[in-house]
N, C-alpha and C positions, 0 to 999 in steps of 0.2 A: 504494500500500500504506500502511495506517495505521501511525503510529509505534508502537513497542513499549510496551505498558502493563503494568506489573507491579503486582499487588495481593496483599496478605497474605491467604493462604488458610488459614482455620481448620482445614480438613480436612487439609492437609499440614504446617501449622506453618511455612510459608516463603512468601516472595514469589514468586508464580508468574506467568508471562506469560499474559495473556489471549489464548487462541487460539480464536477463535469457532468453534463447531460449523458455523455458516453465516455467513460474512462479510457476506452480503447481508441478514442479520437477526440481529443481536446481541440476545440475550434476557436480561432481568434481572427478578427478582422481589424485592419487599421486603415485609416484614410491616408492614401499616398499622395503623390505630387500631381498638380495640374501643370502639364508640360507645355507652357507657353514661354518660359524664360528660365535661366539658370536658377537652380534652387539656392536659397540663402541659408544662413546658419540657423535661423529660426525654424526653417523647414527641416533642418538636420536633427533637431532635438527629438521630435517624436520618432523619427526613423531609428535613431540610436537607442532611445529608451525602450521602444517596443521590440527592437532586435534583441536587447538583453532579456526581456520577458520571454521572447520566443526561445532563446537559449536556455533559460531557466526551466521552462515547461518541458523542453526536450530532455533536460537533465532529470527532471522529476518523473516524467511519464514514459520516457523512451522516445527516441527520434521517430519511430514508426507510428507513434500514437498522438502526434500533434500536427494539426493542419493550420497553416497561416496564410491568409489572403490579404495582400496589400495592393490596393487598386491604383490604377493610373487614369486620371481624368484627361481624355484627349478630345473632348468636344465641349466648348465653353466660349462665352463671349470674349474673354481675354485672348483665347487662342485665335479666334477669327480676326480680331483686331490686329494682333501682332503679325499674323501671316500676311494680311493685307499691307501692313506697314513695311514689311520686308520684301514684298513682291514675290512671295513663294507660296507653294500650295500648303494647305493645312497639314497634310500628311508629312510633307518635308519638314515642316516646323516641329511637329510632335515627335517624329522619329529621331530627328537630330537632338532635340532637347532631352528626350528619354535616354538616348545613348550617353549623353554627357552626365545625366543624373546617375546612371548605372556606374559609370567610371568613378564619379565622385564618392558615392556611398560605399563602393567596394573598398576604396582607399581608407574609409572611416572604419573598416573592419566589420561592416554590416554583412550578415550572411545573405547569399543570393540563391535564387532557385537552382542554378547549375551546381552549387555546392551541396545542396540539400537533397534534391530529387534524384531518384534512382530509376534508371531505364527499366521499363517493364512493370513498374509499381505505380500505384496511385500517387500523384504529386503531393508533396507535403508543404510546399511553398508555392503559392499561386499568385501571379501578378496580372490580374484581369484588366483589360483595357475597356473603357466604356463603349467604344464604337464596335466592339465585338459582342455586345450584349443588348443590342437594340430590340431584338425579338423578345427577350425576357422583359424588357421595360414596357414594351407595347402590351404584352400579356398582362402585366401587373396593372397598367393603367386601365385597360378594359375591364379587369376584375373589380377595380375600385369604383368605376362608373356603374357597373352592374349591381354592386352592393350598396349604392346610394351614398358613397363617400367622395365622389368626384363628379364633375359635370363638364359638359362641352359649352364653350361660349366664345364666339368671335374667332373661330379657328384655333382656340386654345383648349386644353383640358386642365382644369384646376381642381386641387384638393379642397374639399368642403370642410374647413377646420371646425365649425360649430357642430358638424355631424359626429365629432368625437368628443364627448363630454370631459374626458380626463386628459385632453391635450394640454401639454405643458408640464407633465410630471417630471421629466428629465431635468428641465431647466428651472423647475420650481416657479413657474409663472402661471398663475391662475388664469383661466380662459377669460373670465369677465374683466379682469384687470387689463389684459392685453387688448381686449376689444375697446375698452374705455380709452386706452392710450394710443390706439392706432391713428395714423395720420389720416386727415380728412381727404386729401387728394389721393385717390387710388384709381386704378383702371376701372372704367365704367362697366366693364363686363364681369367684374367680380361681385359675387353675392355678399361676401364679407371682406372687409379690408385685410383680414388675416389669411385669406385663402392664398395658396401658393401654386405656382405653375408646375404641372407634370409634363406638359407637352406644349410646344409653341410653334408658330409658323417660322419657316426659315426665310431669311432675307436673300436677295440675289447674291450669288457667290458664296453663300454659306453651305456647309454640308447639310444634306437633307435625306430623309427616308419617308416611305409611305406612312401616312399618319394613321393613328388608331381611331376607333369609334366612328368610322364613316366620313371623317374629315377629308375633303377632296384634295386640298393643297398639301404638298409634302411639308414636313417639319422636322423638328429635332427635340430631344428630351430636355427637361429641366435638370438642374444639377442634382437635386436631392434623390430623385428616382433612380439615378445611376447606381448609387451605393446599395440601395435596397435590393435592386435586381441582381447585382453582382454577388452580394453576400448570400442571398437566398439560393442562388444557383450553386455556389461552391461550398457553402457551409450549412445550408438548411434554413428553414423558416424561423427557427429559434436556435441560437448558438451560445457559446459560453462567454466570450469576451469581445467587446467592441472598444476600440481605442482611437485616440486622436488628440489634437491640441485643444486647449481650453476654449479657444476662440470658435470652435466648431459646435459647442454645446447647443447654441441657438443662433440661427435657426436650423442649421444643417442636420445635426443629429436628432433634434426634436422632430423634424419633419421626416427623417428616416423612420423613426419609431412609429409615427402616425401612419405612414404609407404601409409599412410592413405589417403592423398589427391589424389594421383595418382590411388589408387585402387577404391576409391568411387567417384572421380570426384568432390570433394568439394573444395571450396575456402580456407577453414581453417579446421584444425582438432579440435582445441579448440579456443574459442574466447579470453580467458585470459591465459597467461602463467606466473606462479609465481615461483621464484627461491630464496631459502634462501642462505645466505652467508656462507663462510668457518668458521671453528672452529680451534682455536689454544689452546695449553695448556701452561699456564704460559708464554705466549709470544712466544712460539716456535711451529712449525708445529708438529703435532702428528705423531710419527713414532716409530716402535718397536726398531729401531737402537738407538734412543735417550732415550729409557726406559720410555717414557711418553705416551705409548699407553694404553688408559684406556677404558675398556668395561663398558657398562651400569651396568653389575653385579658388577664390581669393585666399582663403585660409590655407589651403593645401599647397599654395605656392611658397608659403613661408614656414609651414609647420607640418611635421609628419601627421598622417591621419590618426595614428595611435594617440598622439598628444591631444588632438581635437576631441577624440572620443572620450578620453579620460577627463578632460575639462568639462564636458557635458555631464558626465556621470558623478562628478564630485558633489554636485548639488542634487538634493532629492527631487525626483521628477515632478512632484506636485508644487514645488516652490518656484518662485521666479528665479531666474538665473541671470547674473551679471557677467557678460562675456568681456574679459579684459586680457590685455597682453600679460599682465602680472600673473593671472590665472593660468595662462598657457605656459609661461616660463616655469611656474611651480609644477605643472603636470610633466613637463619635460624632465625636470630634475627627479621627480618621483619615478618615472619610467627608467631613467638611467640607473637609479639605485636598485630597482627591481631586477633589471637585466644583469647587473653586476652580481647581485645576491643569488639569482637563479642559475647563472652560469650556463653550462651545457647539460644540466641535469634533465632527466626525463620527468614528466609530471607524475605525481602520486596517483594511485588507482582511484582514490576517493577525494572529492572536494572537502577541505577541512570544515567541520561543523561550525566553527567560529565564523567562517566566511559566509556559509550558506544561511545560517539562522537569520541574520538581519534582512536578507533578501526575501525570506518567507514572510516578513512583516512589511508588506506593502513596498517591496523593492527599496529597502533602506540602503541605498548605495553608499552614502557617506560612512555609515557605521561598518558596512562590509569592507569597504576599502581600507578603513582604519585597521581592521583585523589583518589585512594582508601584510601590514608593516610589522605585525607581531609574530608572524609565523617563523618557526625555528629552523626549518629545513628548506633547501632549494626545491626539493620535490613537491612539498606542500605549497610553496609559493607558486610554482608553475601550474599546479592543479587549480588553485584558487583564482589566479589571474586569468587562466584559460577560460573559466566560466564567464568572465567579463569580456572575453575577446582580446585579451592582452597577452604579451610575451609569445607571439606566434612563432618566433624564431629563437634558436639558441643564441647565446651571446656571440659565439664565434661566427655563426652564419650571418647574424645581423651586422657584425663589424665588417665582414667581407662584402656584404651588400652595400654598406655605406662607403667603403673604400672604392668599390667599382663605380658607384654613382657619382662620387666626388671627382673622379678623374685624376686622383693623386698618383704620382709616379712612385710606385712601391720601391723600386730599386734605389731611387734617389733618397727616399725616406730612410731606408736601411743603411745607406752609405752615410748619411748625416748622423744617424744614431751611433754608428760605429765610430765616426770621427769624434762625436761628443764623448763617447765612452773612453776613447784613447786620451782625449784632452783631460778628462777628469782623473784618469789614472796618473797622468803626468802633472796633475794639479795646475793645469793651464786653464784657469777659470774663465779668462777672456775668450779663449777659443771655444770652451764649452758653452758659454753664453751665446756666442755667434751661431753655433750649430742649433741651439734651442730656438733662437730668434728666426733662423731660416725655416725651421720646422713649423713654427707658429705662423709664419707668413704663408706657408703651404696649406694651412688649415689643419695642422696635426698637433695633438697634445701628447706629451710623453710623461710617463710615471715610472720612477725607479722603485723596484721591489727590494725587500730585505735580502733576498738571495743574490742580488746583483743584476738581475735581468731588468730590461726596460720594456715596458708595455706601451704601445702607442695606439691612439684612436683618432679618428677623423672628427673634428669638431665643427667644420663648415666646409662647403664646397670649395674646391680649389679656385684660386683667382684666375680670371680669363687672361 
């Protein structure tokens, strides 16, 4: 039996025990990227946090008993506008943006479908694209209309929010209060100002598909119905965990709940709803106007992905995070200490209980990471850090990779180290200092051990 995992459930406002609907197939859905532009570091936070949860679930239940779906939104107003702005097709835009996203998150140590799925077996990591699920969306929309929860108006299909008396449970927004606070100026074809679009007409040049419910003109889906259709297809009408950023609670996740429950007649869409907190940059909200808008690619130009990943996980996922250069520097130092301590040891067979226990309490990563510093053997450290997606290489392999990437002339380094050693033996301190300065200029740091050997590491890329 798997250990008890408690997760903070937005739906109940409490830490609830994960009680899988089917222990043989724990199912989780997370809202993924809208592929109209390069993903920023705020987008990276849920990707990293819920990658860790996926890793933890695989550890607890076994890799063959966890299914993870993380969607891709590839039909959207922003996508249409950006493609038109660049003068390229929508598919060219979304394919290119998705490819860059995959490259970026892979560098962040995020598991990918090709690392998880096994040929000939049911996939355990699914990355559904919205445009591949139009049939499922149309089917849901027509089901909602037939059930009296949606209606056709002026070429649109809209969800009838007042038809669901307990709408607002997830976001804790009573229906009567939302109705009272709704803006007066709304589309004239709406029955209620709260009603939201399930399907809408496509404008010239936009992607389109045959419309549901007998609507003659072609159209395209609204945003919310996409996730309802994709999660239902791949995880079932009710599943275990739905995750995403805190900004998605309302209206996106609230509307997902409404569509799915009213279509399928289920009491819940997902049993547990997880939401990560906001991200700020150096104490300020990230925005292009402030000049502090940072993409994942920007970060990876200056910092290893492992450093960025650790920086994200040092703060509890539900708390706001302040993204700072100081925090990145601290993460870099932590990883250097761990690599040095773990050396070339193989991981222990079991993750240390001290590391695992905090993660079982709502993914308490700060407490779990603190325990990594207290581990007494390199084998235990490798096992504990491995659960987080850290220390993927041995110290020797990592150093060799860094040397190869730096372009440092290894023969020249060894020659300078030999010259420095000879100078120190002869007590020619000036010559010794010149050799060290030359090494430093090459981006190489040297350290003398007690037994007389000299260890060298690359500290920065070689100068051009």
